[in-house]
C-alpha positions as CSV (number, residue, x, y, z in Angstrom):
1,X,23.7,21.6,-1.9
2,X,23.0,21.7,-5.9
3,X,24.6,19.1,-6.6
4,X,22.2,17.5,-4.3
5,X,19.4,19.5,-5.5
6,X,16.6,18.3,-6.9
7,X,16.5,21.4,-9.9
8,X,19.8,21.1,-10.6
9,X,19.6,20.0,-14.4
10,X,22.3,17.6,-15.8
11,X,23.2,16.9,-19.2
12,X,24.8,13.8,-20.8
13,X,26.7,16.1,-23.4
14,X,27.1,18.6,-26.5
15,X,25.0,18.9,-29.6
16,X,24.5,21.0,-32.0
17,X,21.2,21.8,-32.6
18,X,20.6,25.4,-35.1
19,X,17.1,27.0,-34.3
20,X,17.1,24.7,-30.9
21,X,16.2,25.4,-27.3
22,X,19.2,25.7,-24.5
23,X,18.6,22.1,-23.4
24,X,16.9,19.7,-26.6
25,X,15.9,16.2,-25.2
26,X,16.1,13.4,-27.2
27,X,15.1,10.1,-26.2
28,X,17.3,7.0,-24.7
29,X,19.1,4.2,-27.0
30,X,16.9,1.7,-24.6
31,X,14.2,2.3,-22.4
32,X,11.0,4.9,-22.4
33,X,13.8,8.0,-21.3
34,X,15.0,11.4,-22.4
35,X,18.7,12.6,-22.7
36,X,19.5,15.9,-22.4
37,X,22.5,17.7,-24.4
38,X,23.6,20.8,-23.6
39,X,22.8,23.0,-27.2
40,X,26.0,24.6,-28.4
41,X,23.9,27.1,-30.5
42,X,23.5,30.6,-29.5
43,X,21.5,32.0,-31.8
44,X,20.8,33.9,-34.8
45,X,23.4,36.5,-36.0
46,X,25.8,35.9,-32.9
47,X,29.1,36.9,-33.5
48,X,32.3,37.6,-30.9
49,X,30.1,40.0,-29.4
50,X,26.6,40.6,-29.2
51,X,23.3,39.4,-28.6
52,X,21.3,36.9,-30.4
53,X,18.9,38.8,-33.4
54,X,15.0,38.2,-32.8
55,X,12.9,37.8,-35.7
56,X,9.7,40.2,-35.9
57,X,7.3,41.8,-38.6
58,X,8.3,43.7,-41.2
59,X,8.5,45.1,-44.8
60,X,11.4,43.3,-46.9
61,X,9.7,45.1,-49.9
62,X,14.0,46.8,-49.6
63,X,15.9,43.5,-49.2
64,X,13.2,42.3,-52.2
65,X,14.5,45.2,-54.8
66,X,17.9,44.7,-54.0
67,X,17.9,41.4,-55.1
68,X,16.0,42.3,-57.9
69,X,18.9,44.9,-59.1
70,X,21.8,43.3,-58.3
71,X,20.1,40.2,-61.0
72,X,19.0,42.0,-63.3
73,X,18.9,40.6,-66.3
74,X,18.6,37.2,-64.6
75,X,15.3,35.0,-65.0
76,X,12.3,36.3,-62.0
77,X,11.5,32.9,-61.3
78,X,15.2,32.6,-59.9
79,X,15.5,35.3,-58.1
80,X,12.6,34.4,-56.6
81,X,14.2,30.4,-56.1
82,X,16.9,32.3,-54.3
83,X,14.9,34.3,-52.0
84,X,13.8,31.3,-51.0
85,X,16.3,28.7,-50.5
86,X,17.7,32.1,-48.8
87,X,14.8,31.5,-46.2
88,X,15.4,28.2,-46.1
89,X,18.7,28.8,-43.7
90,X,16.5,30.0,-41.2
91,X,13.5,28.5,-41.5
92,X,14.2,24.6,-41.1
93,X,18.8,25.2,-40.2
94,X,18.8,21.0,-39.9
95,X,17.1,20.1,-42.6
96,X,20.6,19.7,-45.1
97,X,19.4,21.2,-48.6
98,X,21.2,19.7,-51.8
99,X,21.8,22.7,-53.5
100,X,24.5,25.2,-53.3
101,X,24.9,29.2,-54.1
102,X,27.5,30.2,-56.7
103,X,26.9,33.9,-57.5
104,X,29.4,35.5,-60.3
105,X,29.9,38.7,-62.3
106,X,31.7,41.8,-62.3
107,X,32.5,43.7,-59.7
108,X,30.4,46.2,-57.9
109,X,27.6,44.5,-59.1
110,X,25.9,43.4,-55.3
111,X,27.7,40.1,-54.8
112,X,29.8,40.9,-51.8
113,X,26.9,42.6,-50.3
114,X,24.6,39.8,-50.4
115,X,27.2,37.7,-49.0
116,X,27.3,39.9,-45.8
117,X,24.0,40.3,-45.5
118,X,23.4,36.4,-45.0
119,X,26.2,36.2,-43.2
120,X,25.3,38.8,-40.4
121,X,22.1,37.5,-39.9
122,X,24.0,33.9,-39.5
123,X,26.5,35.4,-37.1
124,X,29.8,35.1,-37.5
125,X,30.2,32.1,-35.2
126,X,28.3,29.8,-37.1
127,X,29.8,31.5,-40.2
128,X,33.7,30.0,-41.8
129,X,35.6,32.2,-44.4
130,X,38.2,29.5,-46.1
131,X,40.3,29.0,-49.5
132,X,41.4,26.1,-51.1
133,X,44.1,24.9,-48.4
134,X,41.5,24.7,-45.5
135,X,39.3,22.8,-48.2
136,X,42.0,20.6,-48.4
137,X,43.6,19.7,-45.3
138,X,43.1,16.8,-43.4
139,X,41.6,19.7,-40.3
140,X,37.9,20.6,-40.6
141,X,37.4,23.0,-37.9
142,X,36.1,25.4,-40.5
143,X,32.8,23.3,-40.9
144,X,32.0,22.2,-37.4
145,X,29.1,23.5,-36.0
146,X,28.7,26.0,-39.3
147,X,25.7,26.6,-41.3
148,X,27.1,29.1,-43.3
149,X,30.5,28.7,-45.4
150,X,32.3,30.9,-48.1
151,X,35.1,30.3,-50.5
152,X,37.8,32.3,-51.3
153,X,37.6,31.8,-55.3
154,X,40.4,33.3,-56.4
155,X,42.5,30.8,-54.2
156,X,41.2,27.7,-55.9
157,X,44.3,26.2,-58.1
158,X,43.3,22.4,-58.7
159,X,39.6,23.2,-60.0
160,X,39.2,19.5,-60.4
161,X,40.0,18.2,-57.1
162,X,37.5,21.4,-55.4
163,X,34.7,20.4,-57.5
164,X,35.0,16.4,-56.2
165,X,34.9,18.2,-52.4
166,X,32.8,20.5,-52.9
167,X,29.9,18.2,-55.2
168,X,30.4,15.4,-51.5
169,X,30.3,18.0,-48.7
170,X,27.3,19.8,-50.4
171,X,25.4,16.4,-50.3
172,X,26.1,14.4,-47.6
173,X,24.2,14.8,-44.8
174,X,26.7,13.7,-42.2
175,X,30.5,13.9,-42.4
176,X,33.0,13.3,-40.2
177,X,35.6,16.0,-38.2
178,X,38.9,15.9,-36.9
179,X,39.9,18.7,-35.0
180,X,43.1,19.1,-34.0
181,X,44.0,17.5,-30.3
182,X,40.5,15.6,-30.3
183,X,39.3,12.6,-31.8
184,X,37.2,12.7,-35.2
185,X,33.6,12.5,-34.8
186,X,30.5,11.9,-37.0
187,X,28.5,15.4,-36.8
188,X,25.4,16.6,-38.6
189,X,26.3,18.6,-41.6
190,X,23.8,21.6,-42.2
191,X,26.3,23.4,-44.1
192,X,25.4,26.2,-47.0
193,X,28.3,26.8,-49.4
194,X,28.1,30.3,-50.7
195,X,30.5,31.3,-53.0
196,X,30.6,35.0,-54.9
197,X,33.9,35.2,-58.0
198,X,34.7,38.4,-60.4
199,X,34.8,36.2,-62.9
200,X,32.2,34.3,-65.4
201,X,34.4,30.6,-64.6
202,X,32.2,29.0,-62.4
203,X,33.9,25.8,-60.3
204,X,30.7,24.0,-61.2
205,X,28.8,23.1,-64.3
206,X,26.4,25.3,-64.5
207,X,24.4,22.8,-66.0
208,X,24.3,20.6,-62.4
209,X,21.8,20.3,-60.2
210,X,23.4,20.6,-56.8
211,X,24.1,24.1,-58.1
212,X,22.4,27.9,-58.3
213,X,24.3,29.4,-60.4
214,X,23.1,33.1,-61.2
215,X,24.7,36.2,-62.8
216,X,24.3,39.4,-61.1
217,X,24.5,42.6,-63.4
218,X,23.2,45.2,-61.2
219,X,21.0,48.1,-62.9
220,X,21.7,50.7,-60.1
221,X,23.8,53.8,-61.3
222,X,26.4,53.4,-58.4
223,X,28.5,56.3,-59.5
């Protein structure tokens, strides 16, 4: 009875469209009809359990104060750019931004705290934490349907190779995804790369326009 029902919704496949509706419609390649796809994006903040976050109006001044404190010695224009760059992830999730974010500084300056805040908002299902081995692997589950990717900077040994890979993955709008036991396919690349390192040696040159490199030196007294 259900298969014959006129109100049954049928889809032709799956698509990952962050910020989109559960059912995504796209024009047919030939003809005037529309094709329906099931959106695998489940909402902001979704982890292994729990419901999606709903945006509400509120006071964001505490977050602004945190940014100002964590990057106390940075140019204020750089801090404002960081806020806008982070907002891009949520306001335009299907538009690839050709930059990555690299935070450097001593421990206990707020780098990991900022990263955790963004990861909680994006959601565990759309976040990956990788190391150099995963980055160089022929399989790429870590970037399939991900909006935020963080890298364990201490794992990097071949800095030049990692630099080249990151430069390519940061700018390309589509990439080949090769999963275990599945055929390779081309997927849209919406990923933002966000790294925090305790050293002063960034993986990418400070004058590389694809990288937003910020130095964290918190003015708060944690003691």
